[in-house]
Backbone as CSV, one residue per row, in Angstrom:
resi,resn,N_x,N_y,N_z,CA_x,CA_y,CA_z,C_x,C_y,C_z
1,MET,-3.032,6.349,-13.942,-2.932,6.337,-12.716,-1.465,6.070,-11.965
2,CYS,-0.887,5.129,-12.564,0.619,4.958,-11.880,1.421,6.130,-11.987
3,LEU,1.446,6.808,-13.098,2.347,8.056,-12.912,1.998,9.036,-12.046
4,THR,0.562,9.251,-11.784,0.254,10.218,-10.910,0.495,9.676,-9.611
5,VAL,0.517,8.358,-9.128,0.851,8.055,-7.775,2.348,8.032,-7.540
6,ASN,3.168,7.754,-8.609,4.679,7.985,-8.398,5.077,9.331,-8.409
7,ARG,4.336,10.347,-8.935,4.505,11.708,-8.977,4.305,12.211,-7.549
8,GLU,3.208,11.869,-7.201,2.862,12.359,-5.775,3.753,11.559,-4.643
9,SER,4.123,10.386,-4.932,5.112,9.904,-3.763,6.534,10.492,-3.706
10,VAL,6.886,11.382,-4.714,8.112,12.077,-4.616,7.786,13.232,-3.661
11,HIS,6.623,13.771,-3.664,6.135,14.924,-2.767,6.103,14.274,-1.096
12,VAL,5.410,13.323,-1.213,5.495,12.505,0.026,6.857,12.270,0.735
13,ALA,7.563,11.784,-0.243,9.118,11.617,0.370,9.769,12.864,0.781
14,ASP,9.556,14.182,0.050,10.009,15.215,0.133,9.437,15.778,1.517
15,TRP,8.319,15.494,1.598,7.460,16.063,3.044,8.071,15.369,4.360
16,PHE,8.548,14.147,4.319,8.904,13.392,5.200,10.361,13.723,5.509
17,MET,11.264,14.224,4.452,12.603,14.587,4.787,12.449,16.083,5.376
18,ALA,11.691,16.861,4.948,11.614,18.217,5.306,11.148,18.120,6.790
19,ASN,10.414,17.190,7.157,9.827,17.145,8.722,10.761,16.119,9.551
20,LYS,11.881,15.767,9.092,12.874,15.150,9.686,12.165,13.670,10.120
21,LEU,11.409,13.146,9.386,10.692,11.819,9.490,11.134,10.677,8.408
22,SER,10.955,9.404,8.680,11.350,8.410,7.827,10.431,7.405,7.608
23,VAL,10.471,6.711,6.596,9.505,5.531,6.136,10.235,4.364,6.223
24,ASN,9.725,3.313,6.885,10.411,2.002,6.804,9.931,1.344,5.668
25,ILE,10.603,1.291,4.500,10.295,0.846,3.105,9.884,-0.824,3.302
26,LYS,10.681,-1.412,4.148,10.208,-2.775,4.333,8.886,-3.131,4.955
27,LYS,8.541,-2.145,5.619,7.238,-2.431,6.326,6.133,-1.595,5.573
28,THR,6.275,-1.124,4.474,5.343,-0.069,3.685,5.054,-1.141,2.455
29,ASN,3.631,-1.312,2.332,3.025,-1.883,1.297,1.731,-1.004,0.899
30,TYR,1.078,-1.522,-0.134,-0.098,-0.779,-0.556,-1.165,-1.925,-1.000
31,ILE,-2.507,-1.499,-0.980,-3.462,-2.206,-1.352,-4.393,-1.569,-2.558
32,ILE,-4.809,-2.174,-3.661,-5.781,-1.590,-4.315,-7.210,-2.246,-3.990
33,PHE,-8.019,-1.450,-3.492,-9.285,-1.828,-3.327,-10.221,-1.879,-4.809
34,LYS,-10.971,-3.045,-4.811,-11.561,-3.622,-5.933,-12.822,-4.062,-5.619
35,ASN,-13.561,-4.322,-6.582,-14.841,-5.114,-6.675,-14.643,-6.523,-6.665
36,ASN,-15.559,-7.359,-7.093,-15.242,-8.919,-7.395,-14.680,-9.111,-8.683
37,THR,-14.383,-8.391,-9.438,-13.544,-8.375,-10.882,-12.273,-8.692,-10.438
38,PRO,-11.734,-9.970,-11.091,-10.467,-10.167,-11.010,-9.369,-9.443,-11.791
39,ASP,-8.567,-8.919,-11.082,-7.474,-8.044,-11.709,-6.153,-8.354,-10.970
40,ASP,-5.353,-9.194,-11.591,-3.922,-9.543,-11.113,-2.826,-8.750,-11.614
41,LYS,-3.249,-7.470,-12.246,-2.157,-6.656,-12.702,-1.434,-6.067,-11.475
42,LYS,-0.352,-6.080,-11.600,0.566,-5.413,-10.468,1.045,-3.888,-11.043
43,ILE,0.808,-2.995,-10.215,1.081,-1.582,-10.556,2.317,-1.077,-9.604
44,PRO,3.358,-1.047,-10.456,4.605,-0.469,-9.635,4.512,0.881,-9.050
45,ILE,4.622,0.988,-7.790,4.491,2.189,-7.180,5.898,2.261,-6.368
46,MET,6.482,3.587,-6.626,7.833,3.710,-6.111,7.632,4.691,-4.832
47,LEU,8.689,4.463,-3.914,8.882,5.491,-2.774,10.224,5.453,-2.518
48,SER,10.918,6.870,-2.606,12.395,6.675,-2.354,13.148,5.953,-3.021
49,ASN,12.977,5.941,-4.419,13.484,5.027,-5.289,13.364,3.478,-4.916
50,CYS,12.549,2.906,-4.113,12.191,1.710,-3.841,10.913,1.297,-4.286
51,GLN,10.605,0.185,-4.953,9.497,-0.321,-5.107,8.829,-0.817,-4.042
52,LEU,7.325,-0.433,-3.810,6.445,-1.056,-2.734,6.007,-2.161,-3.056
53,GLU,5.633,-2.914,-2.155,4.947,-4.302,-2.523,3.323,-4.147,-2.490
54,GLN,2.837,-4.712,-3.395,1.591,-4.663,-3.477,0.950,-5.910,-2.758
55,VAL,-0.037,-5.848,-1.818,-0.606,-6.908,-1.108,-2.215,-7.152,-1.231
56,MET,-2.661,-8.335,-1.071,-3.900,-8.576,-1.000,-4.612,-8.430,0.291
57,PHE,-3.958,-8.398,1.357,-4.391,-7.923,2.776,-3.180,-7.585,3.496
58,THR,-3.612,-6.807,4.522,-2.612,-6.489,5.466,-3.301,-5.891,6.894
59,LYS,-2.547,-6.155,7.874,-2.924,-5.791,9.233,-2.701,-4.251,9.696
60,PHE,-3.871,-3.610,10.063,-3.773,-2.302,10.394,-4.622,-2.045,11.852
61,LEU,-3.702,-1.599,12.806,-4.324,-1.272,14.098,-5.118,-2.509,14.471
62,GLY,-4.567,-3.734,14.159,-5.217,-5.005,14.818,-6.077,-5.559,14.029
63,ILE,-6.607,-4.981,12.899,-7.715,-5.461,11.926,-7.100,-5.861,10.578
64,THR,-7.354,-6.828,10.246,-6.966,-7.272,8.892,-8.001,-6.862,7.543
65,ILE,-7.345,-6.134,6.824,-7.867,-5.329,5.930,-7.797,-6.156,4.360
66,ASP,-8.627,-6.249,3.742,-8.203,-7.149,2.258,-8.813,-6.311,1.086
67,SER,-8.387,-6.732,-0.138,-8.749,-5.862,-1.193,-10.119,-5.765,-1.569
68,ASP,-10.805,-6.741,-1.067,-12.259,-6.914,-1.412,-13.147,-6.285,-0.185
69,LEU,-12.398,-5.961,0.751,-13.206,-5.179,1.819,-14.125,-6.290,2.543
70,THR,-13.782,-7.565,2.799,-14.477,-8.433,3.299,-13.617,-8.811,4.641
71,TRP,-14.371,-9.595,5.542,-13.766,-9.987,7.017,-13.130,-11.120,6.727
72,LYS,-13.101,-12.060,5.711,-12.503,-13.182,5.706,-11.227,-13.553,6.434
73,ASN,-10.225,-12.706,6.096,-8.897,-12.710,6.594,-8.928,-12.238,7.971
74,HIS,-9.504,-11.466,8.561,-9.510,-10.923,9.773,-10.379,-12.176,10.655
75,ILE,-11.341,-12.416,10.497,-12.014,-13.961,10.927,-10.964,-14.977,11.253
76,LYS,-10.069,-15.237,9.914,-9.370,-16.477,9.984,-8.154,-16.250,10.781
77,ASP,-7.775,-14.806,11.157,-6.594,-14.526,12.013,-7.133,-14.825,13.450
78,ILE,-8.399,-14.480,14.009,-8.851,-14.445,15.023,-9.128,-15.945,15.430
């Protein structure tokens, strides 16, 4: 899976450059959505030769989304 994601991220970076867009790597992260089984394994995903940060939750359009798809962190923020 990791190889596929990193291979496709090259295409994403090329598309951004071709369309004169940029990605703020410092603000870019990713979540692996999972069920209740614990899996602390970090998967290194690269974009423009920079490793993206894997997070357990993030805020998107004012809603806090977590890897378990629960509302716990969103409710805590409110």
